[in-house]
KEMIPA-317781 format. One line per field, with one value per atom (N, C-alpha, C, CB): x, y, z; residue number from 1; residue in three letters; atom name. Coordinates in Angstrom, 3 decimals, decimal comma. Glycine has a CB too. Layout:
xx = (X; ...)
yy = (Y; ...)
zz = (Z; ...)
pos = (NUM; ...)
code = (Ala; ...)
site = (CA; ...)
This chain:
xx = (0,880; 0,008; 0,571; -0,812; 2,044; 2,519; 3,476; 3,316; 3,579; 4,236; 3,541; 4,226; 2,228; 0,853; 0,966; -1,209; 0,831; 0,772; 2,489; 0,278; 3,701; 4,416; 4,294; 5,363; 4,160; 3,788; 2,700; 3,573; 2,054; 1,173; 1,240; -0,161; 1,902; 2,369; 3,582; 3,004; 4,416; 5,267; 4,636; 6,497; 3,782; 2,773; 2,570; 1,957; 1,536; 1,678; 2,674; 0,747; 3,450; 4,922; 5,126; 6,715; 4,923; 5,795; 4,430; 6,252; 3,509; 2,181; 2,496; 0,391; 2,603; 2,686; 2,997; 3,234; 4,484; 5,965; 5,971; 7,468; 5,087; 4,337; 3,909; 2,590; 2,569; 1,420; 2,292; -0,679; 3,490; 4,285; 5,006; 5,870; 5,145; 6,402; 5,470; 7,772; 4,737; 3,058; 3,086; 1,747; 3,183; 2,812; 3,658; 2,714; 5,278; 5,931; 5,857; 6,486; 6,058; 5,937; 5,087; 5,568; 3,607; 2,348; 2,729; 1,119; 3,661; 3,199; 5,333; 3,228; 6,394; 7,177; 6,188; 8,790; 5,355; 4,744; 4,063; 4,077; 3,319; 2,875; 3,479; 2,057; 4,416; 5,781; 6,576; 7,254; 6,693; 7,529; 6,419; 8,912; 5,088; 3,614; 4,568; 1,208; 4,102; 3,882; 5,038; 3,349; 6,582; 7,692; 7,456; 8,625; 6,497; 6,918; 5,706; 6,829; 4,636; 3,611; 4,694; 1,857; 5,464; 6,121; 7,473; 6,333; 7,729; 8,866; 8,228; 10,238; 6,637; 6,180; 5,632; 4,776; 5,834; 4,929; 6,226; 3,968; 7,065; 8,440; 8,470; 9,876; 8,335; 8,906; 8,399; 8,764; 6,895; 6,087; 6,252; 4,386; 6,250; 6,730; 7,725; 7,698; 8,816; 9,886; 9,481; 10,555; 9,398; 8,286; 7,650; 7,996; 6,924; 6,169; 7,353; 4,880; 8,040; 9,422; 10,027; 10,549; 10,751; 11,275; 10,254; 11,118; 9,365; 8,027; 8,479; 6,157; 7,976; 7,834; 9,285; 7,667; 10,511; 11,787; 11,579; 13,348; 11,263; 11,473; 10,487; 10,977; 9,505; 8,813; 9,445; 7,416; 9,768; 10,365; 11,410; 11,085; 11,973; 13,276; 12,527; 13,689; 11,251; 10,518; 10,103; 9,524; 9,670; 9,513; 10,719; 8,641; 11,614; 13,091; 13,519; 14,596; 13,909; 14,245; 13,229; 13,931; 11,880; 11,004; 11,464; 10,549; 11,617; 11,679; 13,705; 11,052; 14,185; 15,287; 15,507; 16,185; 14,696; 14,717; 13,750; 14,692; 12,622; 11,910; 12,899; 10,291; 13,815; 14,557; 15,099; 15,511; 16,269; 17,206; 16,663; 17,848; 15,467; 14,735; 14,551; 12,305; 14,301; 13,913; 15,423; 12,482; 16,681; 18,085; 18,548; 19,674; 18,054; 18,899; 17,972; 19,334; 18,274; 17,594; 17,578; 17,998; 16,571; 16,375; 17,458; 14,959; 18,160; 19,055; 20,306; 18,830; 20,989; 21,514; 21,150; 22,522; 19,595; 19,395; 18,819; 18,304; 18,103; 18,973; 20,247; 18,873; 20,837; 22,498; 22,625; 23,584; 22,443; 22,668; 21,955; 23,323; 20,806; 19,684; 20,813; 17,558; 21,463; 21,547; 22,974; 21,138; 23,722; 24,584; 23,457; 25,813; 22,557; 21,814; 21,077; 20,811; 20,293; 19,811; 19,848; 20,121; 21,768; 22,733; 22,767; 24,635; 23,056; 23,466; 22,421; 24,660; 20,887; 19,626; 19,280; 18,316; 19,868; 19,148; 20,295; 18,563; 21,429; 22,458; 22,080; 23,702; 21,756; 21,259; 20,548; 20,668; 19,443; 17,981; 18,674; 17,344; 19,571; 20,227; 20,711; 21,321; 21,205; 22,339; 22,000; 23,705; 19,964; 19,190; 18,442; 18,553; 18,390; 17,222; 18,752; 16,159; 19,709; 20,739; 20,910; 22,087; 20,935; 21,238; 20,107; 21,605; 18,451; 17,412; 16,872; 17,264; 18,003; 17,559; 18,237; 17,374; 19,899; 20,734; 19,987; 21,280; 19,503; 18,784; 17,849; 18,134; 16,853; 16,033; 15,883; 15,943; 17,406; 18,050; 18,529; 18,939; 19,241; 19,710; 18,657; 20,091; 17,717; 16,330; 16,141; 15,430; 15,802; 15,265; 16,053; 14,921; 17,011; 17,807; 17,987; 18,243; 18,201; 17,750; 17,466; 16,991; 15,739; 14,366; 14,483; 12,865)
yy = (-1,431; 0,250; 1,235; 0,665; 1,594; 2,616; 2,731; 2,584; 1,689; 1,772; 2,421; 0,469; 1,912; 2,827; 4,438; 2,179; 4,653; 6,500; 6,296; 7,302; 6,231; 6,752; 7,005; 6,090; 5,692; 5,877; 6,576; 4,686; 7,017; 8,012; 9,823; 7,399; 10,057; 11,038; 11,253; 10,695; 10,086; 10,768; 10,519; 10,583; 10,479; 10,868; 12,135; 10,552; 12,840; 13,656; 15,022; 13,603; 14,774; 15,794; 16,113; 14,694; 14,661; 14,010; 14,889; 12,037; 15,327; 16,144; 17,855; 15,517; 17,309; 19,378; 19,788; 20,262; 18,896; 19,706; 19,735; 18,912; 18,401; 18,354; 19,854; 17,221; 20,236; 21,414; 22,443; 21,090; 22,406; 24,309; 23,989; 24,815; 22,742; 23,162; 23,813; 21,377; 23,002; 23,492; 24,413; 23,354; 25,359; 26,734; 27,440; 27,247; 27,538; 27,922; 28,152; 27,596; 27,230; 26,810; 27,829; 25,491; 27,395; 28,927; 30,095; 29,532; 30,477; 31,676; 31,955; 31,274; 31,121; 31,760; 32,111; 30,880; 31,206; 31,244; 32,124; 30,511; 33,193; 33,960; 34,971; 33,830; 35,005; 36,205; 36,362; 35,534; 35,049; 34,998; 34,566; 33,703; 34,954; 35,776; 37,125; 35,773; 37,888; 38,670; 39,484; 38,674; 39,283; 39,603; 39,847; 38,759; 38,695; 38,441; 39,256; 36,382; 39,666; 40,478; 41,940; 40,425; 42,826; 43,556; 43,556; 43,784; 42,636; 42,844; 42,481; 41,938; 41,713; 41,651; 43,464; 40,160; 44,095; 45,999; 46,539; 47,023; 46,191; 47,029; 46,555; 47,126; 45,574; 45,058; 45,590; 43,744; 45,655; 46,530; 48,132; 46,217; 48,251; 49,916; 50,018; 50,242; 49,773; 49,412; 48,915; 48,479; 48,263; 48,754; 49,071; 48,917; 49,701; 51,330; 52,183; 52,144; 52,443; 53,518; 53,444; 53,325; 52,199; 51,688; 52,278; 49,588; 52,042; 51,824; 53,626; 51,210; 54,354; 55,704; 56,374; 56,017; 55,809; 56,424; 55,834; 56,062; 54,977; 54,267; 55,595; 52,639; 55,706; 56,116; 57,924; 55,667; 58,507; 59,598; 59,589; 60,108; 58,593; 58,305; 58,871; 56,279; 57,756; 57,795; 59,119; 57,302; 60,044; 61,007; 61,900; 61,445; 62,221; 63,014; 62,562; 62,831; 60,878; 60,360; 61,282; 58,555; 61,379; 62,191; 63,378; 62,170; 64,078; 65,256; 65,430; 66,158; 64,868; 65,159; 64,845; 64,691; 63,741; 63,935; 64,454; 62,661; 65,259; 66,199; 67,743; 66,458; 67,622; 69,322; 69,379; 69,774; 67,745; 67,428; 67,269; 66,190; 67,353; 66,765; 68,930; 64,883; 69,641; 70,893; 71,976; 71,554; 71,244; 72,431; 71,856; 72,564; 69,932; 69,058; 68,500; 67,965; 68,423; 67,365; 66,222; 67,242; 65,086; 64,018; 62,944; 63,348; 62,095; 62,232; 61,995; 63,616; 63,677; 63,414; 63,705; 63,928; 64,004; 64,378; 62,661; 65,814; 62,079; 60,301; 60,039; 59,135; 59,521; 59,479; 60,352; 60,330; 62,095; 61,923; 61,930; 62,343; 61,131; 61,097; 59,541; 60,929; 58,618; 57,874; 57,372; 57,264; 58,486; 58,669; 58,975; 60,018; 59,888; 60,234; 59,184; 61,609; 58,636; 57,510; 56,452; 57,146; 56,375; 54,955; 55,500; 54,625; 57,403; 57,549; 57,920; 58,654; 57,865; 58,327; 56,794; 58,971; 55,546; 54,594; 53,471; 54,076; 54,090; 54,038; 54,752; 54,807; 55,686; 56,703; 56,232; 57,887; 55,604; 54,509; 53,534; 53,301; 52,545; 51,096; 51,652; 50,127; 52,814; 52,679; 53,408; 53,111; 54,195; 54,453; 53,268; 55,293; 52,062; 51,082; 49,989; 49,996; 50,192; 49,448; 49,979; 49,465; 51,174; 51,603; 51,202; 53,073; 52,110; 51,313; 50,613; 50,967; 48,953; 47,979; 47,438; 47,166; 48,617; 48,717; 48,213; 49,875; 49,588; 50,170; 49,468; 51,508; 48,922; 47,906; 47,211; 47,392; 45,694; 44,646; 44,944; 43,854; 46,176; 46,638; 46,578; 48,462; 47,248; 47,652; 46,550; 47,958; 45,310; 44,132; 43,427; 43,374; 43,146; 42,829; 42,712; 43,009; 44,262; 44,773; 44,316; 45,263; 43,433; 43,838; 42,316; 44,309)
zz = (-0,307; -0,312; -0,295; 0,728; 0,879; 1,004; -0,734; 2,553; -0,818; -2,878; -3,311; -4,097; -3,596; -4,636; -4,180; -4,121; -2,520; -2,145; -2,621; 0,167; -2,654; -3,275; -5,141; -2,761; -5,316; -6,775; -6,800; -7,556; -6,346; -6,867; -6,437; -6,427; -5,391; -4,932; -6,623; -3,121; -7,302; -8,375; -9,002; -8,771; -9,739; -10,329; -10,699; -9,765; -9,126; -9,441; -8,976; -9,511; -9,023; -8,801; -10,528; -7,892; -11,686; -12,486; -13,453; -12,347; -13,062; -13,749; -13,370; -12,871; -12,121; -11,874; -12,380; -11,104; -12,798; -13,492; -14,930; -13,132; -14,993; -16,759; -17,091; -16,916; -16,098; -16,568; -15,559; -16,094; -15,381; -15,159; -16,569; -13,322; -17,243; -17,968; -19,715; -18,140; -19,932; -20,607; -20,678; -20,043; -19,148; -19,083; -19,761; -17,849; -18,956; -19,606; -20,636; -19,523; -21,943; -23,065; -23,445; -23,218; -22,749; -23,540; -23,800; -22,651; -22,743; -21,602; -23,406; -18,413; -23,402; -23,736; -25,621; -23,435; -25,946; -27,322; -28,070; -27,401; -26,694; -26,866; -26,560; -26,597; -26,105; -26,148; -27,766; -24,866; -28,000; -29,368; -30,631; -29,218; -30,474; -31,565; -31,159; -30,788; -30,151; -30,075; -30,474; -29,185; -31,056; -31,517; -32,801; -31,287; -33,089; -35,021; -35,470; -35,897; -34,517; -35,112; -34,945; -34,154; -33,543; -33,955; -35,294; -32,889; -35,315; -36,417; -37,638; -36,219; -37,826; -39,195; -39,048; -39,550; -38,361; -38,485; -38,750; -36,689; -37,937; -38,930; -39,744; -38,658; -40,294; -42,137; -42,707; -42,900; -42,662; -43,831; -43,713; -43,721; -42,559; -42,186; -43,435; -40,363; -43,553; -44,037; -45,453; -43,151; -45,802; -47,106; -47,938; -47,372; -46,863; -47,354; -47,380; -46,119; -46,899; -46,936; -48,000; -45,943; -47,965; -49,863; -51,047; -50,177; -51,087; -51,869; -52,225; -50,773; -51,236; -51,049; -51,846; -49,316; -51,195; -51,989; -53,245; -51,396; -53,944; -54,428; -56,299; -53,446; -55,229; -55,887; -56,016; -55,311; -54,732; -55,393; -56,877; -54,298; -56,205; -57,869; -58,962; -58,526; -59,177; -60,249; -61,325; -59,720; -59,793; -60,294; -60,524; -59,695; -58,879; -59,955; -61,286; -59,259; -61,558; -62,910; -63,993; -62,967; -64,524; -64,371; -64,762; -63,250; -63,538; -63,835; -64,509; -62,255; -64,235; -65,058; -66,476; -64,520; -66,900; -68,850; -69,126; -69,923; -67,766; -68,620; -68,783; -67,834; -68,120; -67,713; -68,532; -66,526; -69,020; -70,042; -71,544; -69,624; -71,747; -73,540; -73,108; -73,806; -72,633; -73,243; -73,231; -72,250; -72,576; -73,151; -74,380; -72,023; -74,904; -75,334; -76,684; -74,102; -77,441; -78,308; -77,975; -79,423; -78,562; -77,522; -77,633; -77,668; -78,710; -79,203; -77,633; -80,108; -78,011; -76,420; -74,841; -76,404; -74,996; -73,865; -73,147; -73,938; -73,981; -73,467; -73,300; -74,453; -73,857; -73,512; -72,094; -74,929; -71,890; -71,076; -69,677; -71,300; -69,558; -68,577; -68,052; -69,344; -68,605; -67,987; -66,844; -68,848; -67,101; -65,750; -64,710; -65,818; -65,161; -63,603; -63,468; -63,394; -63,887; -63,757; -62,714; -64,568; -63,090; -62,400; -61,007; -63,096; -61,224; -59,303; -59,078; -58,511; -59,268; -58,628; -57,846; -59,908; -58,741; -58,527; -57,473; -60,084; -57,470; -56,496; -54,878; -57,234; -55,313; -54,052; -53,464; -54,211; -54,043; -53,739; -52,576; -55,468; -53,710; -53,029; -52,124; -53,753; -51,388; -50,309; -49,266; -50,715; -49,490; -48,749; -48,149; -49,298; -48,895; -48,525; -47,363; -50,559; -48,186; -47,322; -45,968; -47,956; -45,515; -44,065; -43,754; -43,622; -44,080; -43,733; -43,105; -44,049; -44,022; -43,365; -42,235; -44,127; -41,906; -40,937; -40,100; -40,637; -39,851; -38,375; -37,955; -38,375; -39,123; -38,812; -38,102; -39,261; -39,172; -37,833; -36,932; -37,964; -37,101; -35,252; -33,806; -35,251; -34,320; -34,228; -33,574; -35,465; -34,593; -34,138; -33,302; -35,093; -33,730; -32,290; -31,323; -31,974; -31,390; -30,064; -29,048; -30,064; -29,631; -29,071; -28,391; -30,312)
pos = (1; 1; 1; 1; 2; 2; 2; 2; 3; 3; 3; 3; 4; 4; 4; 4; 5; 5; 5; 5; 6; 6; 6; 6; 7; 7; 7; 7; 8; 8; 8; 8; 9; 9; 9; 9; 10; 10; 10; 10; 11; 11; 11; 11; 12; 12; 12; 12; 13; 13; 13; 13; 14; 14; 14; 14; 15; 15; 15; 15; 16; 16; 16; 16; 17; 17; 17; 17; 18; 18; 18; 18; 19; 19; 19; 19; 20; 20; 20; 20; 21; 21; 21; 21; 22; 22; 22; 22; 23; 23; 23; 23; 24; 24; 24; 24; 25; 25; 25; 25; 26; 26; 26; 26; 27; 27; 27; 27; 28; 28; 28; 28; 29; 29; 29; 29; 30; 30; 30; 30; 31; 31; 31; 31; 32; 32; 32; 32; 33; 33; 33; 33; 34; 34; 34; 34; 35; 35; 35; 35; 36; 36; 36; 36; 37; 37; 37; 37; 38; 38; 38; 38; 39; 39; 39; 39; 40; 40; 40; 40; 41; 41; 41; 41; 42; 42; 42; 42; 43; 43; 43; 43; 44; 44; 44; 44; 45; 45; 45; 45; 46; 46; 46; 46; 47; 47; 47; 47; 48; 48; 48; 48; 49; 49; 49; 49; 50; 50; 50; 50; 51; 51; 51; 51; 52; 52; 52; 52; 53; 53; 53; 53; 54; 54; 54; 54; 55; 55; 55; 55; 56; 56; 56; 56; 57; 57; 57; 57; 58; 58; 58; 58; 59; 59; 59; 59; 60; 60; 60; 60; 61; 61; 61; 61; 62; 62; 62; 62; 63; 63; 63; 63; 64; 64; 64; 64; 65; 65; 65; 65; 66; 66; 66; 66; 67; 67; 67; 67; 68; 68; 68; 68; 69; 69; 69; 69; 70; 70; 70; 70; 71; 71; 71; 71; 72; 72; 72; 72; 73; 73; 73; 73; 74; 74; 74; 74; 75; 75; 75; 75; 76; 76; 76; 76; 77; 77; 77; 77; 78; 78; 78; 78; 79; 79; 79; 79; 80; 80; 80; 80; 81; 81; 81; 81; 82; 82; 82; 82; 83; 83; 83; 83; 84; 84; 84; 84; 85; 85; 85; 85; 86; 86; 86; 86; 87; 87; 87; 87; 88; 88; 88; 88; 89; 89; 89; 89; 90; 90; 90; 90; 91; 91; 91; 91; 92; 92; 92; 92; 93; 93; 93; 93; 94; 94; 94; 94; 95; 95; 95; 95; 96; 96; 96; 96; 97; 97; 97; 97; 98; 98; 98; 98; 99; 99; 99; 99; 100; 100; 100; 100; 101; 101; 101; 101; 102; 102; 102; 102; 103; 103; 103; 103; 104; 104; 104; 104; 105; 105; 105; 105; 106; 106; 106; 106; 107; 107; 107; 107; 108; 108; 108; 108; 109; 109; 109; 109; 110; 110; 110; 110)
code = (Met; Met; Met; Met; Ser; Ser; Ser; Ser; Arg; Arg; Arg; Arg; Arg; Arg; Arg; Arg; Leu; Leu; Leu; Leu; Ser; Ser; Ser; Ser; Ser; Ser; Ser; Ser; Gly; Gly; Gly; Gly; Arg; Arg; Arg; Arg; Val; Val; Val; Val; Glu; Glu; Glu; Glu; Tyr; Tyr; Tyr; Tyr; Val; Val; Val; Val; Val; Val; Val; Val; Leu; Leu; Leu; Leu; Asp; Asp; Asp; Asp; Glu; Glu; Glu; Glu; Glu; Glu; Glu; Glu; Arg; Arg; Arg; Arg; Glu; Glu; Glu; Glu; Arg; Arg; Arg; Arg; Leu; Leu; Leu; Leu; Glu; Glu; Glu; Glu; Arg; Arg; Arg; Arg; Asn; Asn; Asn; Asn; His; His; His; His; Glu; Glu; Glu; Glu; Arg; Arg; Arg; Arg; Phe; Phe; Phe; Phe; Ala; Ala; Ala; Ala; Glu; Glu; Glu; Glu; Leu; Leu; Leu; Leu; Leu; Leu; Leu; Leu; Glu; Glu; Glu; Glu; Gln; Gln; Gln; Gln; Ile; Ile; Ile; Ile; Glu; Glu; Glu; Glu; Arg; Arg; Arg; Arg; Arg; Arg; Arg; Arg; Thr; Thr; Thr; Thr; Glu; Glu; Glu; Glu; Glu; Glu; Glu; Glu; Leu; Leu; Leu; Leu; Gln; Gln; Gln; Gln; Leu; Leu; Leu; Leu; Leu; Leu; Leu; Leu; Gln; Gln; Gln; Gln; Gln; Gln; Gln; Gln; Leu; Leu; Leu; Leu; Ile; Ile; Ile; Ile; Glu; Glu; Glu; Glu; Leu; Leu; Leu; Leu; Arg; Arg; Arg; Arg; Leu; Leu; Leu; Leu; Arg; Arg; Arg; Arg; Gln; Gln; Gln; Gln; Val; Val; Val; Val; Glu; Glu; Glu; Glu; Val; Val; Val; Val; Glu; Glu; Glu; Glu; Thr; Thr; Thr; Thr; His; His; His; His; Arg; Arg; Arg; Arg; Val; Val; Val; Val; Arg; Arg; Arg; Arg; Arg; Arg; Arg; Arg; Ser; Ser; Ser; Ser; Arg; Arg; Arg; Arg; Ala; Ala; Ala; Ala; Leu; Leu; Leu; Leu; Cys; Cys; Cys; Cys; His; His; His; His; Asp; Asp; Asp; Asp; Arg; Arg; Arg; Arg; Val; Val; Val; Val; Ser; Ser; Ser; Ser; Ala; Ala; Ala; Ala; Leu; Leu; Leu; Leu; Thr; Thr; Thr; Thr; Glu; Glu; Glu; Glu; Cys; Cys; Cys; Cys; Lys; Lys; Lys; Lys; Pro; Pro; Pro; Pro; Asn; Asn; Asn; Asn; Glu; Glu; Glu; Glu; Ser; Ser; Ser; Ser; Leu; Leu; Leu; Leu; Ile; Ile; Ile; Ile; Arg; Arg; Arg; Arg; Leu; Leu; Leu; Leu; Asp; Asp; Asp; Asp; Val; Val; Val; Val; Phe; Phe; Phe; Phe; Val; Val; Val; Val; Gln; Gln; Gln; Gln; Cys; Cys; Cys; Cys; Leu; Leu; Leu; Leu; Gln; Gln; Gln; Gln; Leu; Leu; Leu; Leu; Ser; Ser; Ser; Ser; Cys; Cys; Cys; Cys; Val; Val; Val; Val; Thr; Thr; Thr; Thr; Arg; Arg; Arg; Arg; Thr; Thr; Thr; Thr; Asn; Asn; Asn; Asn; Leu; Leu; Leu; Leu; Met; Met; Met; Met; Ser; Ser; Ser; Ser; His; His; His; His)
site = (N; CA; C; CB; N; CA; C; CB; N; CA; C; CB; N; CA; C; CB; N; CA; C; CB; N; CA; C; CB; N; CA; C; CB; N; CA; C; CB; N; CA; C; CB; N; CA; C; CB; N; CA; C; CB; N; CA; C; CB; N; CA; C; CB; N; CA; C; CB; N; CA; C; CB; N; CA; C; CB; N; CA; C; CB; N; CA; C; CB; N; CA; C; CB; N; CA; C; CB; N; CA; C; CB; N; CA; C; CB; N; CA; C; CB; N; CA; C; CB; N; CA; C; CB; N; CA; C; CB; N; CA; C; CB; N; CA; C; CB; N; CA; C; CB; N; CA; C; CB; N; CA; C; CB; N; CA; C; CB; N; CA; C; CB; N; CA; C; CB; N; CA; C; CB; N; CA; C; CB; N; CA; C; CB; N; CA; C; CB; N; CA; C; CB; N; CA; C; CB; N; CA; C; CB; N; CA; C; CB; N; CA; C; CB; N; CA; C; CB; N; CA; C; CB; N; CA; C; CB; N; CA; C; CB; N; CA; C; CB; N; CA; C; CB; N; CA; C; CB; N; CA; C; CB; N; CA; C; CB; N; CA; C; CB; N; CA; C; CB; N; CA; C; CB; N; CA; C; CB; N; CA; C; CB; N; CA; C; CB; N; CA; C; CB; N; CA; C; CB; N; CA; C; CB; N; CA; C; CB; N; CA; C; CB; N; CA; C; CB; N; CA; C; CB; N; CA; C; CB; N; CA; C; CB; N; CA; C; CB; N; CA; C; CB; N; CA; C; CB; N; CA; C; CB; N; CA; C; CB; N; CA; C; CB; N; CA; C; CB; N; CA; C; CB; N; CA; C; CB; N; CA; C; CB; N; CA; C; CB; N; CA; C; CB; N; CA; C; CB; N; CA; C; CB; N; CA; C; CB; N; CA; C; CB; N; CA; C; CB; N; CA; C; CB; N; CA; C; CB; N; CA; C; CB; N; CA; C; CB; N; CA; C; CB; N; CA; C; CB; N; CA; C; CB; N; CA; C; CB; N; CA; C; CB; N; CA; C; CB; N; CA; C; CB; N; CA; C; CB; N; CA; C; CB; N; CA; C; CB; N; CA; C; CB; N; CA; C; CB; N; CA; C; CB; N; CA; C; CB; N; CA; C; CB; N; CA; C; CB; N; CA; C; CB; N; CA; C; CB; N; CA; C; CB; N; CA; C; CB; N; CA; C; CB; N; CA; C; CB)
């Protein structure tokens, strides 16, 4: 009879430990979900910023093309626009990298 009591107590202790472990796992899972949601929101914001910057580049590229077309004939305007377009695209790429680094640093610090 003492074996049964002892065995029963061990089972209760194991069940309590298992329940506590499951509760900790649920809490950790909830924390991870919150982190994922925050990071998803940050990534969506970063995507919006990149899209806005790309739109600015498109507008600036269009403006440069129009101003050059007014000053030069069509053929020379097209050849002169190409270096400016490269610089503008490089500027966008650098800014995107900077935003990405800042965001990654912020995400890692959370």
